[in-house]
N, C-alpha and C positions, 0 to 999 in steps of 0.2 A: 569340573567346575560345572554349574547346572546353568542350561542353555535359556534366557532371559526374553528372547525375543520370537516373534510368531512364525513368521515364514520358515519352509522347510530348506531353504538354501541359506545354512548355517555358515557355511564357508565365506559368503560373500558378505554377511550380516554382521556376525559377531567377530571382533577384531581378535587376532592371538594374542597370547600373550610377548611376543617377539616385535610384534607391531607396536607397542610402546603404549603405557597408559593414557598418553595424551591422544591416542586416536578414540581411546573409549570416553576419557572425560570429555571430550569434543565430540561425540556421538559421531563419529565419521566410518563411512565406507562408500565403496565404490560409487552407489547410486547418489548419495546424498553431497557426496564429493561431484557427480557431473552437478547435481541441482545448483548446489556450490557454484561453481564455475556458468551456470546458466544466468544465477542471479546476478553474478559481478558483472557478466558482458550487458546482456539483456537489460539488467536495469541501470548500468552505465549509459549505455545509448538510448533509451527511453528520458534520462534525468539531462542528458545534452542538450533537449531542446522542449522537454513539457512544461518545464517551470516560466518559459518564455511565452507561452502561446498565448495568454492575457493580453500580455505587452505587443506580442506581436500583431495581434487582433487589432489592438488600438492602433497600433500604428498603419493598418490598412484600414482605418477610418470606419472600424467597427463598434456601434452605439454599445452603451453599457450593457442594455438587455442582450444583445446577440453574445457579448460576452459571456454573460450570466446563463444564456440557453445553452454555450457551448457545454458549460458544466452540469446542466441538467443532462443534456445528451450524455455525457460522458456516463453519466451514475443510471443513465435508463441501458446502455449500452452493456455496463459493469454487470447488470441484474440478467440483462440475458445471457452473456458469457458464461457468469457463475456457475448458472443452472444447466448451460448447454457443456460447460468444463466439466462437471460433473456426472453428466449423461455419459459423453463423449467419452471422456477415460474409464467410466463404469464397462462401457460396451469395448471399446477399443484396445484395450489396458495402458495403462499411464503411460509406458515409455513411447509406443506410440501418439497416443495424445499428447505430450508433451514436445515431440517431435515436430507436429502438427502446428500446434499452440507457437512453436518456437517460428516455425518459416512465414506465417500470418503478419507479423509486423513488416517483412520487408515490403508487403505491396503498399502498403500504406506510405513508408518512408519515401518510396519511390513518386507515389503521387505527389507528396508533400515538396519532395527537389524539385520536380519535374512542373510544377503548375503553382506558383507563388502566389495564391491569392486568398481572401478569407472564407472563401466558398469551399478551397480546397482543403483546409483543414475539417470541415464537418464531412467531405467526402471520405478522407484519408481516416478518420476517427475511428468507424468499424475497425480498423484494421490495426491500429498502431495502439490501440489502448488495452489490447485484447492480454497480452500476458499474463499481467498481474490477477487480472479476473479470472479467464478461463484456463488458465493454467494451475490458480490456487489450490482449487479439489485434489486435483492430481498430485502436487506439492506436499499438500499436507497427506494425503493417502500413502504416497512413498514414508514418509517419517514415520505414517502412524503404524506401516506394515514391516517397515524394517527395525524399527527400533522400542527395547522397552518402555513402557510406561514413564517412569522414572528417568530413560536418557531424553525423551521428547522435548520438553522446555529448553535444555542446553543445545539441541539439533535445531530449535527454532531461533534460537537466541546466534546460534552461529552463522544460520542465512540471514539474519539481521544485519548482524553486523557485515557479511558481506555487503548486503543491498547499501548501507551506510558508505562503506568505504567506496562502493563504486559509484556513489550519489557524489564524496565529497571529490573524487577525482573529475565527474562531469561537470560538479559546478565551477571548479578549479579552471577547465577548459574552458568551458561556454564563456564564462567572465572574459577571458581572455580573448574569444573570438568576438565578442560584443566590443569591447574595447577598439580592436584592433580592425574590425570590418565594418560596425554599426549594427544596429538593431535586426535590420529585415536580412542583409546580407552574413553576418553572422550567426542567426539561426540556421541558414541553409546550409554554411557549412558545417554546423552541429550537425543536421540529418544527415549528411554526407558518410561521416565519420559513425554516425550511430548505424546505417547500414553494415559498414563491415564489421562492427560488433557483433552485429546480430547474426550475423553470416558464420562469426567464428564460433559463437554459441552453439549455432545449429549444429557444426561438423563434431564438435566436441560432444553433445549428448547424444547425438548418433554413434561416438565411437565407445562412451565409457557408460551410459544408462544400462544397467541391467535390471532393474526391478520392472517386471510388467506382470501386473496383479490385475483381475477383475473384481469385480461388487458378485459377490453372491447369488445375491437377489436384485433384478431390475425392479424398477417403477416409475417410469419415465412419463407414464400416462398419468400418473397419481403424485403430485408435488405437493398438491395440500394436504392431500391423507398425508403423507411423510410429516410434513411441517407439524400437523394435529397431533402426531403420534411421537414429536421430539419430547426429551425428556423434561418436566416443569421446571426445572433449573434452566436450563439450556435456552426456553422459551423466555425467563425472565433476562437471560443474560440478554438474549435478541433487544428485547426491548430497551434496555439500557444502551447498549450497543447503538440501535437507531437513534435516540436521543442525541446521543453525543456527535454522531458523524451527522445530524443535523447541524449542531453546532458547528463542526467542523467545515460543512457542506456549504452553508450561506454564504461565507465572507471567502471562500476558497480561491474561487477565480479572481477575485477583486482584491487580494492581498498584495499583489505587486502593485498595483496601480496605486494602492495607498501608500504603499510604503515609497515608491519614486516619488509620488507628488511631496512626502515630507524631505526625501533625501536629497533631491534635486538643486534645492536654493541653498543646501546646507554644504553640496558638494562644491559649488562654486570655487575657482581657485583664478580665476581671470575673467576681467570684465569681456574680453573679448571672444568666452565662449558663447557658443549659437546653445539654442534651447534643443535641438537635437544633441548637440554633444553632451549637456547637461544629464541629459535623458537617459544617453548610452551608458554615461559613468553612473548615474542613479539604477539603472538595471544590471550591470556590471558588479556594482558593490551589494545588490539584493541579493545577486547569485553567488557569489564569491566570497561573501563575508557572512551576509545573515543566514542563506541557506547553508552554509560551511559549519557556522556555529550550531546551529538546530541539529545538523546531524553528527558533528563531535559530540553534542551533549547525548545523544543515543547512542552513541559507538562505547561511551565510558561507562553505560550502564548495564549491557546485554550480557557480558559474561558473568559479572557476579549477580547480577537477578536470574540470569537462566539458572544459575547452580542452586540459588536458594530457592528458587520456585519451582525447582523439579520433584518436591514430595506434591500427593497426587490428592484431589479433593481440596476441602476446606483452605489448605495452607494455600492457596495462590488466590485466594478471594483478596488480602493486603493490597497486592500487586497489581491487580486487575483496578480495585475501586481507586488507587492512586492515577491510574492511564486515566479513567473519567472524568477525576477531577482537574487534571492537570490540561485536560481537552477545554473545560470552563474557564479556566485560567488566562487561556492563550489569547484570545480576543480581547479579556478584561486587561492584560499588561499591554497592548496592543493600545489600544484607546486612552489607558492612562499614561504610561511612561513614552509610548512614544512622540504622543503631542507635548509632553513636559520636559524631557530630557533629549529628544533630537536622536541624534546618531546613537548614544549608548542605552538611548532607553530601548531602542529598539533592537539594538545588542541585547538586552536583557530579556526582553519578549520575545525572543527568537531562542534562548536558552530555554525558557518554560515552554515553548514549543517542541524543544527537543526533550522534554522530559515526559511529554504525550507516550512516548513509544517504553514507559517504565515499566511497565507489565503487560506488551503485546506478546513476548512469548509464552508469557502465563495465559493470557487468555485463549491464545490458538492452542496450545496444547488442553486447557478445559476443554474446549471445542470436540477436540478429537476422542477425549475422554467419555462427553455426553451423548454424541452422536452414535445412532444402532451402529454396532459392527460388522454386521451382515451386509451393509448398505453405506459404507462409510463415505466415498468417495460424492455420491449423490447427495446422502444428508449435508455435508459440509456445501457441497454447490447449493443447495437450495438455503441454508442457512444465509451464506454469503449474497445470492440472488435478493431473498426475503428482505433483508438489510439495507442492499443497493435499491430495489425496487422502493422503498418505504421513502429514502432520501431522496428520489428524483426531482420531487418540488423543491428542495433544499436552495440551492442554487438559483434558480429563477426566482424564487421567492426573496433572497438576498440581495437580487440584482435589482427588484422594483421598491425595498425599501433604502438603497443606495439611491434610487433614483428619485424618491419622493422625499426621503426625509434626512438622505446625506449617510457617510461613511460612519462617523460615532454611534447612531440609532443603529446599522445593522449590528456593530461589535458588541452593544451592550444585549441586543435581542439574541445574538448566538451566545452570549455568557448567561442567559435565565435558561436557555433551553439546556445546556451544558449541563448546567449545573442540577436541574429538574431529572436528569440521566443521571447523575452520580449519587443523588439523593436515592433514588430509584434502587439503584444497585445495593446501596448499603443497604439498605431496609429487609428489601426483599430476596435477594440471594441469598443462598444459603450455603452452597458449593458443598453438598454432602456427594455421598456415593450415587453413581447414575443409575436410574430405572432403567432395567429392561426393557428393549422394544422389539417388538417384533413386529418385521412387515411381512404380507403373504406376498407367495410369488403373483408376481402380474399375471398369470392366467386365470388367477381365481376372481 
């Protein structure tokens, strides 16, 4: 049987027949399995508290613009971390890089636990927000180097499933914590639990992560040169991606405030309930119902879509394009259904939000196909860094629109930007075979 994978360690990467066809179909090996464990535990730890941060800041008397600044700061740090993640993984190898990136959130979580103020959130942010961004290039590199091209969409689907399963569990737990302890104490309890989960993930990766590869070519001082040499199709995908991330980023940190304001009066069961109790009930509903609906919808899509989108090139275009369309439809559903249908309108809107993940495995697989193979980790990092850098102003711009014109205007603006990105993708992206890209050695 012909070996379909690239690395020399075929024993670890190519499942034997005795392992069962399910391991091949699910694109599982020891390294991708360790990644799945990290995604499950770190993802669950992060989602226990991160969706609550805007409401937590509001409870600490933070104004709207400061909450919006929190979102823009996250995007700025993501841009830096995506680039650093690609460079560090290329230099230190993917195993060492992922272990380092897994350990950093423990610092930020400790700060959040011991210093419960709005300023602590910004001090902790460089540490707690690093896993998805700084580990992202190494994660894609492990999949790209340990699996054949036609297996990658399924591997990304399985990673996405693990991420959503961890999120579902986290939302149910954090919703209960908020109901039992209140908003502030509930968030701190979620942070404490997160520390334990991240530490467990670090131990699992140390024991089971086997893939340790370097980029053949290093280009750390020439990120713009590498960006200019991207395949033209990848640059078109990047432009569309930036537009829909603006659509997502403008209202992202404020959506919980918008939903809580709708839910709080609708969830009143007694005249004796205080505003704090109503707010806690609305926050718990947002996390334990709306976010669960969103992630449950995404979860139902991943395996079939990962299988259907496993073909190369242009076959992935319909899946990616639908993802961009659903990004635009989510704020539209919020502003129309949320106000007109109340609780059930918000539930339907978050079903649409779950559909945004429809083509994410195909998009990630497309990126791994189009980036230069000899410096794949750095190129993936630069792609995501460029995207995150371009959307840094989005959250702050959304906060200004909210402050000056109100939430509905903000959501309509997000719809417009998202639709532009979707139309651009369908008109300009061809999805053909990647163009070979050569990057000269650093010393030249």
